[in-house]
Residue, then its C-alpha position, 0 to 999 in steps of 0.5 A: m092192825s090193832v096196835k098202835i103206831r110206833a113210827i121212825i121218820t128220816g128227813v123231817t128237815g126237809m119238805v115232804g119230812e115235816g109234812v109227814m111227821h105233822e100228820c103222825l103227831e096229829s093223828q090218834e093212830v100214832e102214838a109214838v114218833l122217833v126222828i133221826n136227823r143230822k141237826p134238830c128239827g126245832v118241833s116239841h111235842p109229847k110224842l116226838k124223841e129226836i135222835i141227832h145223828t150225823d152219820f146215815f152210813d153208820f147206825s152202829a152207835i145208835e141201834s140200841l134206840l131203835s128197836g120196837y118200832n113198827a113203822c119206818f116213814f123215809c123220807l130223806g133224799v137228795s136231788s140228782i142235779g149236778m151229780k154223777e151217778p156214783e155219788y147219787f148212788k151212794k147218796t140214795h141207794t147205799l144210804t137207804l139200804h144202810v138204814a133199811g137193812t138195819l131196821s129190817k134186822l131190829n125191826p121184822d115187824m116193821t112196815f117200810c115207806y120209801v119216798s121214791g119219785a114218779g117216773t122211777d124205773s123198775t127195771e134199772k136198765g133204762k136211760s135217767m140216771w136218776a130213774r134207775v137208781k131209784g128203781k134199784t132202791e125200791n127193788d132192794i127194799f122189796a127184798l128186805p124182810f120186812k112184814q110190808s114195804f111200800a115204795f111212794r111216787p108222788g108228783y107234785i106235792h101240795p104243801t101243808k099250809g102253816l108248816k116251814r119247809v115249803h121249797n120255792f117251787y111248791r110254793y110258786m106252784t100253789w095256785m095251779y093245784p085246783v087244775l092240775l088235780k082236775l086235769f092230771p088227777n095221777t100227778v098231784s096229791t097233797l102232802k097231808e094225803l101222802g102222811l095219812a097215807m103212810i098210815a094207812v098202809t101201815k095200819s091196814g096194807y094195800k093192793k100194790k107196793i108202788i103208790d102213785p097220787n091216786d092210791i095216796r088219795i084213796l089210803a088217805q080216805q081211809v083215816r081221815 
């Protein structure tokens, strides 16, 4: 891609979205970032614009502001813990496909990167409820008329030092990262690498649509 990246990012009030936004704001490959949040993210930067919008099931009021972007890094998600399948399906599949469908209509030259999860079930037939729902979400995103689309399936994500929105689980696990990387390299990556990998696939594409931690590290090397 010869043109600079203009990215829409969701979920920046969470750990993954904040880390991806940070890499985009730091990258010379990215010229503009639009974040869509239910509440302010508290970040100010010359590249950054923010839309506060509470209903992610209805983007009609802000559609006119979403054209002219060539990437979406979709980092918004919820845990399935304590949820029945209909509720989780609505908050995961229905919400994501509404956003993705709107953006594919407005920006057909867009690369859509969806943060999924390790263990996602592409067959949509397994026993794990969350994995089936994530699998269907991935499959339905791939069917939309984007220029290209990818599902990122990180395992453990090593947080970026200095960022604020780090889950306690990740804070407690940071000391384990070097051990996990050595013993189980395809289960871990850093948050920095995840953000850089999204920039890399937007620029140059990739041979796989489903991106695992090994792929994330390979892609990140292309834009360091």
